[in-house]
C-alpha positions in Angstrom: 0.0 0.0 0.0 1.3 3.4 -0.9 0.6 6.7 0.8 -1.2 9.7 -0.6 -1.8 12.9 1.3 -4.9 14.7 0.1 -5.6 18.3 1.0 -9.1 19.6 0.4 -9.6 23.4 0.1 -12.5 25.5 1.3 -14.7 25.1 -1.8 -14.3 21.3 -1.5 -15.5 21.2 2.1 -18.1 24.1 1.9 -21.2 22.0 2.8 -22.6 18.5 3.0 -22.9 18.1 -0.8 -19.2 18.9 -1.3 -18.1 16.8 1.6 -20.0 13.8 0.1 -18.0 14.3 -3.1 -14.8 14.5 -1.0 -15.7 11.2 0.7 -16.2 9.4 -2.6 -12.9 10.7 -3.8 -11.1 9.5 -0.7 -12.8 6.1 -0.7 -12.0 5.6 -4.4 -8.3 5.2 -3.6 -7.2 3.4 -0.4 -3.8 5.1 -0.6 -5.4 8.4 0.4 -4.6 7.8 4.1 -3.9 11.3 5.4 -6.4 14.0 4.8 -5.9 17.8 5.4 -8.9 20.1 5.4 -9.4 23.8 5.2 -12.2 25.7 6.8 -15.5 25.7 4.8 -15.4 28.2 2.0 -18.2 29.9 0.1 -21.2 27.8 -1.0 -22.4 30.5 -3.4 -21.1 33.9 -4.6 -22.7 36.0 -1.9 -21.8 33.6 0.9 -19.2 34.1 3.6 -16.1 32.0 4.2 -16.0 30.6 7.7 -12.5 32.1 8.3 -13.8 35.6 7.3 -16.6 35.3 9.9 -14.2 34.2 12.6 -11.9 37.1 11.8 -14.9 39.4 12.0 -15.6 37.9 15.5 -12.1 38.9 16.6 -12.6 42.4 15.2 -15.8 42.8 17.2 -14.1 41.5 20.3 -11.2 44.0 19.9 -13.7 46.9 19.6 -15.9 45.7 22.5 -18.8 45.0 20.2 -21.2 42.0 20.4 -19.9 39.0 18.5 -22.3 36.3 19.7 -24.5 36.5 16.6 -21.6 36.2 14.3 -20.2 33.1 16.1 -23.7 31.6 16.1 -23.7 31.9 12.2 -20.5 29.8 12.3 -21.9 27.3 14.7 -25.2 26.9 12.8 -23.4 26.2 9.6 -21.3 23.4 11.2 -24.4 22.0 12.8 -26.3 22.0 9.5 -23.5 20.0 7.9 -23.5 17.5 10.8 -27.3 17.0 10.2 -26.9 16.8 6.4 -24.2 14.1 6.7 -26.1 12.1 9.2 -23.3 11.9 11.7 -23.1 12.5 15.4 -20.4 14.7 16.8 -20.5 16.5 20.1 -20.2 19.9 18.4 -21.8 21.7 21.4 -18.9 20.7 23.5 -16.5 22.3 21.0 -18.6 25.4 20.6 -18.8 25.9 24.4 -15.0 25.6 24.7 -14.5 28.1 21.9 -17.1 30.5 23.4 -15.3 30.4 26.8 -12.0 31.2 25.1 -13.5 34.1 23.1 -14.4 35.7 26.4 -10.7 35.9 27.2 -9.9 37.9 24.1 -7.7 35.3 22.4 -5.3 36.0 19.6 -6.6 36.4 16.0 -4.7 33.3 15.1 -6.6 31.2 17.6 -10.0 32.5 16.5 -9.3 32.1 12.8 -8.0 28.5 13.3 -11.2 27.2 14.8 -12.8 26.8 11.3 -10.2 24.2 10.3 -10.3 22.6 13.7 -14.1 22.2 13.7 -14.1 21.0 10.1 -11.5 18.4 10.7 -13.5 17.0 13.7 -16.5 16.7 11.4 -14.7 15.2 8.5 -12.9 12.7 10.6 -16.3 11.5 12.0 -17.7 11.4 8.5 -14.8 9.3 7.1 -14.4 7.3 10.3 -10.8 8.3 10.4 -8.8 9.4 13.4 -8.7 13.1 14.2 -5.2 14.4 14.7 -4.9 18.0 15.8 -1.9 19.9 14.3 -1.7 22.4 17.2 1.2 20.6 18.8 2.7 19.2 15.7 3.4 22.2 13.4 5.8 24.3 15.4 6.7 28.0 15.1 9.4 30.0 16.9 8.6 33.1 18.9 8.7 35.2 15.8 6.3 33.0 13.9 8.9 31.3 11.7 8.2 27.6 10.9 10.5 25.2 12.6 10.6 22.8 9.7 12.7 19.9 11.2 11.0 19.9 14.6 7.6 19.9 12.7 8.7 17.1 10.5 9.7 14.9 13.4 6.6 15.6 15.4 4.2 14.8 12.5 6.1 11.7 11.5 6.1 10.4 15.1 2.4 11.1 15.6 1.1 9.8 12.3 3.1 6.5 12.8 0.4 5.7 15.3 -2.5 6.3 12.9 -3.2 4.2 9.8 -5.7 6.9 8.5 -6.2 10.4 9.9 -7.8 13.8 9.2 -5.8 16.9 10.2 -6.8 20.5 10.2 -4.8 22.8 8.0 -3.5 26.4 8.5 -2.2 26.3 12.0 0.2 25.0 14.6 1.6 26.6 17.8 4.4 28.7 19.1 6.8 28.0 22.0 4.3 29.5 24.4 1.7 26.9 23.4 -0.6 29.5 21.7 -2.0 28.8 18.3 -0.1 30.3 15.3 -1.3 30.3 11.8 0.3 30.5 8.3 -0.9 33.3 6.0 -4.2 32.8 4.2 -4.2 29.7 2.1 -1.8 28.1 4.5 -3.6 24.7 4.6 -1.6 24.0 1.4 1.5 24.2 3.5 0.1 21.9 6.1 -0.6 19.3 3.4 2.9 19.6 2.1 4.4 19.2 5.6 2.3 16.1 6.2 3.3 14.7 2.8 7.0 15.2 3.6 6.7 13.7 7.1 5.0 10.4 5.9 7.2 10.3 2.8 4.1 10.3 0.6 4.1 9.0 -3.0 2.2 12.1 -4.0 0.6 15.2 -2.4 -2.9 15.8 -3.9 -4.3 19.3 -3.6 -8.0 19.2 -4.3 -9.6 22.5 -5.2 -12.3 23.9 -7.6 -10.1 24.0 -10.8 -8.6 21.2 -12.8 -5.0 22.2 -12.2 -3.1 25.1 -13.6 -4.8 26.5 -16.7 -3.1 28.0 -19.8 -5.1 31.2 -19.3 -7.2 32.9 -16.7 -10.7 31.2 -17.1 -12.4 34.4 -16.1 -11.0 36.0 -19.3 -10.5 33.1 -21.6 -13.4 30.6 -21.5 -12.7 27.0 -21.8 -9.0 27.3 -20.9 -7.3 23.9 -20.8 -5.2 22.7 -17.9 -1.4 22.2 -18.1 -0.6 18.5 -17.7 2.9 18.9 -16.1 4.9 21.8 -14.8 8.2 22.1 -12.9 8.6 23.6 -9.4 10.5 26.5 -11.0 7.6 27.2 -13.4 5.2 27.0 -10.5 7.1 29.7 -8.6 7.0 31.9 -11.7 3.3 31.4 -12.1 2.8 32.3 -8.4 4.8 35.5 -8.8 2.6 36.4 -11.7 -0.6 36.0 -9.7 -1.6 32.4 -10.1 -3.3 31.4 -6.8 -4.1 27.8 -7.2 -1.5 26.7 -4.6 0.2 28.6 -1.8 3.8 29.3 -3.0 5.3 28.1 0.4 3.7 24.7 -0.1 6.5 23.9 -2.6 9.5 23.8 -0.2 8.5 20.8 2.1 8.1 18.4 -0.8 10.5 19.7 -3.5 13.7 18.4 -1.9 12.0 15.1 -1.2 11.0 14.6 -4.7 7.3 14.3 -3.9 5.1 15.4 -6.8 2.1 17.7 -6.2 -1.1 16.9 -8.1 -3.6 19.7 -8.4 -7.1 18.2 -8.8 -10.7 19.3 -9.1 -13.2 18.0 -6.5 -16.0 18.7 -9.0 -14.3 16.8 -11.8 -12.4 14.0 -10.1 -11.9 12.1 -13.3 -9.7 15.0 -14.6 -6.0 14.2 -13.9 -5.3 17.9 -13.3 -1.7 19.2 -13.2 1.4 17.3 -11.9 4.1 19.5 -10.4 
């Protein structure tokens, strides 16, 4: 049996419909053993991303404004997914813990990270995989710089205990034990770090496009995907504004020779782009 690490972005885990697609993709290949999830993204154009709502909660806290209704929107959305998927997770326990922490004016990193945390708890239950929190595995120094080797060893040691697991993306912790996050889109980095730690055969990054396209699909309709690109070409595309993959997700896997496969959750039959 090989090992594939599959990261699913916000659009891929936005609601029960998308999560059902995600489950079918994972079950279609038994090598997809370690799953990294983002916080739920938009379900439709005028919708809000969960992370944006959580940052809004923090802004209200900082300005001594009521934030209960905003957090309730977040909680209701997760509870709706739980009902739609027909699973039983003690979400109320998690919500209560988060609410108690919100009263203590926590850091923006902690507040924003709860979208990934809650989603990973749900997805683990849905897949019947182990839930593994990344808070104590992905390690940052006091200035917020990733401690790559410590992180690699911590993830490798922990995942050696789990045949299959779901991990939240986007965050880890600093030396003080407080949650620290990557920049937006940082769940891509989490997936790459996990792929490196378990020496994966491939790191699959599932999103809402079928890989890198030869032109901006908002400008050129029907743009075809690029079958294969190099890490160097990916860096150049990132500098030019391509945003399919966080540019810092390259480093953990490049030196290990682990290919990245950009795939489309809505078109799983499309092979996407291999980097």
